[in-house]
C-alpha positions as a printed NumPy array, in Angstrom:
array([[  -5.806,  -40.683, -104.755],
       [  -2.676,  -41.628, -102.796],
       [  -2.108,  -40.2  ,  -99.345],
       [   1.169,  -38.51 ,  -98.449],
       [   2.214,  -41.513,  -96.327],
       [   1.555,  -43.869,  -99.267],
       [   3.518,  -41.652, -101.665],
       [   6.395,  -41.351,  -99.175],
       [   6.507,  -45.117,  -98.641],
       [   6.59 ,  -45.698, -102.389],
       [   9.385,  -43.109, -102.864],
       [  11.432,  -44.497,  -99.973],
       [  11.106,  -48.193, -100.761],
       [  10.784,  -48.324, -104.545],
       [  12.805,  -45.298, -105.624],
       [  15.442,  -44.601, -102.94 ],
       [  16.138,  -48.065, -101.52 ],
       [  15.409,  -49.631, -104.928],
       [  18.127,  -47.463, -106.533],
       [  20.675,  -48.656, -103.986],
       [  19.574,  -52.266, -104.381],
       [  19.794,  -51.918, -108.146],
       [  16.262,  -53.051, -108.762],
       [  14.284,  -49.955, -109.743],
       [  11.53 ,  -51.179, -112.055],
       [  10.797,  -47.981, -113.931],
       [   8.112,  -45.357, -113.346],
       [   6.434,  -44.991, -109.947],
       [   3.109,  -44.001, -111.481],
       [   3.269,  -40.625, -109.763],
       [   4.292,  -37.539, -111.735],
       [   6.622,  -35.184, -109.855],
       [   7.06 ,  -31.461, -110.301],
       [  10.794,  -30.683, -110.523],
       [  11.461,  -27.62 , -108.356],
       [  13.357,  -24.665, -109.717],
       [  16.463,  -23.227, -108.028],
       [  14.29 ,  -20.377, -106.662],
       [  11.706,  -22.83 , -105.225],
       [  14.466,  -24.869, -103.587],
       [  15.953,  -21.674, -102.072],
       [  12.503,  -20.754, -100.656],
       [  12.484,  -24.142,  -98.933],
       [  15.935,  -23.432,  -97.404],
       [  17.715,  -25.96 ,  -99.605],
       [  21.288,  -25.284, -100.793],
       [  22.017,  -24.136, -104.347],
       [  22.186,  -26.995, -106.804],
       [  19.493,  -29.062, -105.007],
       [  17.807,  -31.752, -107.058],
       [  14.331,  -31.677, -105.521],
       [  11.006,  -32.995, -106.725],
       [   7.526,  -32.395, -105.377],
       [   4.713,  -34.955, -105.513],
       [   1.313,  -33.23 , -105.016],
       [  -1.117,  -34.916, -102.622],
       [  -3.907,  -33.765, -100.344],
       [  -3.574,  -30.063,  -99.535],
       [   0.227,  -30.049, -100.105],
       [   2.493,  -32.952, -101.013],
       [   5.684,  -34.904, -100.571],
       [   9.212,  -33.632, -101.281],
       [  12.049,  -35.838, -102.573],
       [  15.598,  -34.472, -102.676],
       [  18.585,  -36.366, -104.145],
       [  22.111,  -35.409, -103.11 ],
       [  24.546,  -38.039, -104.413],
       [  24.209,  -41.1  , -102.123],
       [  21.721,  -39.38 ,  -99.774],
       [  18.014,  -39.108, -100.589],
       [  15.618,  -37.21 ,  -98.333],
       [  11.839,  -37.556,  -98.422],
       [   9.607,  -35.333,  -96.252],
       [   6.118,  -33.899,  -95.705],
       [   4.001,  -32.443,  -92.938],
       [   0.371,  -32.584,  -91.858],
       [  -1.986,  -35.003,  -90.106],
       [  -0.868,  -37.939,  -92.289],
       [   2.659,  -37.707,  -90.802],
       [   1.55 ,  -39.986,  -87.944],
       [   0.856,  -42.758,  -90.479],
       [   4.194,  -42.458,  -92.278],
       [   6.219,  -44.819,  -90.083],
       [   3.76 ,  -47.706,  -90.358],
       [   3.355,  -47.216,  -94.155],
       [   7.12 ,  -47.267,  -94.724],
       [   7.731,  -50.208,  -92.357],
       [   5.082,  -52.336,  -94.034],
       [   6.401,  -51.625,  -97.556],
       [  10.044,  -52.001,  -96.457],
       [   9.535,  -55.384,  -94.779],
       [   7.467,  -56.633,  -97.743],
       [  10.091,  -55.609, -100.308],
       [  13.19 ,  -56.43 ,  -98.264],
       [  12.572,  -59.18 ,  -95.64 ],
       [  16.276,  -59.   ,  -94.691],
       [  15.809,  -55.462,  -93.277],
       [  17.091,  -55.01 ,  -89.71 ],
       [  15.994,  -52.308,  -87.271],
       [  19.043,  -50.588,  -85.79 ],
       [  17.569,  -48.1  ,  -83.279],
       [  14.535,  -46.055,  -82.195],
       [  15.203,  -42.985,  -80.067],
       [  14.582,  -39.245,  -79.709],
       [  15.955,  -37.354,  -82.72 ],
       [  18.831,  -35.134,  -81.518],
       [  18.504,  -32.882,  -84.612],
       [  14.711,  -32.514,  -84.45 ],
       [  13.564,  -32.647,  -80.777],
       [   9.872,  -32.867,  -81.831],
       [  10.499,  -36.209,  -83.603],
       [  11.653,  -39.742,  -82.835],
       [  13.981,  -41.463,  -85.269],
       [  13.96 ,  -45.135,  -86.165],
       [  16.687,  -46.513,  -88.386],
       [  16.999,  -49.604,  -90.492],
       [  19.818,  -51.241,  -92.434],
       [  19.349,  -53.338,  -95.529],
       [  22.258,  -55.313,  -96.97 ],
       [  22.157,  -56.348, -100.622],
       [  23.931,  -59.051, -102.603],
       [  25.446,  -56.33 , -104.849],
       [  27.81 ,  -55.251, -102.036],
       [  25.731,  -52.253, -101.09 ],
       [  24.014,  -51.205,  -97.866],
       [  21.04 ,  -48.875,  -97.455],
       [  20.541,  -47.04 ,  -94.152],
       [  17.045,  -45.689,  -93.69 ],
       [  16.487,  -43.087,  -90.947],
       [  12.838,  -42.335,  -90.357],
       [  11.944,  -39.201,  -88.372],
       [   8.35 ,  -39.457,  -87.187],
       [   6.092,  -37.683,  -84.671],
       [   5.644,  -39.524,  -81.359],
       [   2.091,  -40.18 ,  -80.135],
       [   0.416,  -36.936,  -79.082],
       [   2.926,  -34.682,  -80.833],
       [   1.641,  -31.225,  -81.825],
       [   4.025,  -30.831,  -84.739],
       [   3.165,  -33.322,  -87.48 ],
       [   6.301,  -33.822,  -89.585],
       [   7.717,  -36.881,  -91.316],
       [  11.222,  -36.988,  -92.76 ],
       [  13.315,  -39.897,  -94.002],
       [  16.922,  -40.028,  -95.154],
       [  18.08 ,  -42.981,  -97.223],
       [  21.852,  -43.356,  -97.485],
       [  23.548,  -45.742,  -99.847],
       [  27.008,  -47.177,  -99.055],
       [  29.382,  -49.756, -100.461],
       [  30.171,  -52.493,  -97.983],
       [  33.834,  -53.242,  -97.38 ],
       [  34.853,  -56.645,  -98.613],
       [  36.341,  -58.865,  -95.902],
       [  39.321,  -61.073,  -96.696]])
């Protein structure tokens, strides 16, 4: 059985970043549950959300797609392993990845945020912002936003 950190790393690197890079290889081998509008509303998501749930452990991992922004999140004791799982998978799949920053998250004071940029030959850029619990944190949450952008062509 996959842990939540392993599922999140797979969703972030293979699905989200892979979609921006243009190299998604097909199925992830994990079957999602597509959430209904009512279930999304119960999570506080806006109407029209495109959210999937990947069961794991006592709960699971959520994956929401909103145009060029994909958000992956979960909570629980495995949240402290999320950053290392994603970094390992990200560096293995995309050796050109560059860390941009690591600081307190201004939106979520209980988290730190580490961001990465990955440039691709297809003219696209992926920005990965990983919100993770600092050592000793009481609240165990993990959230990542992956944003795809087109790079401007220089003359």
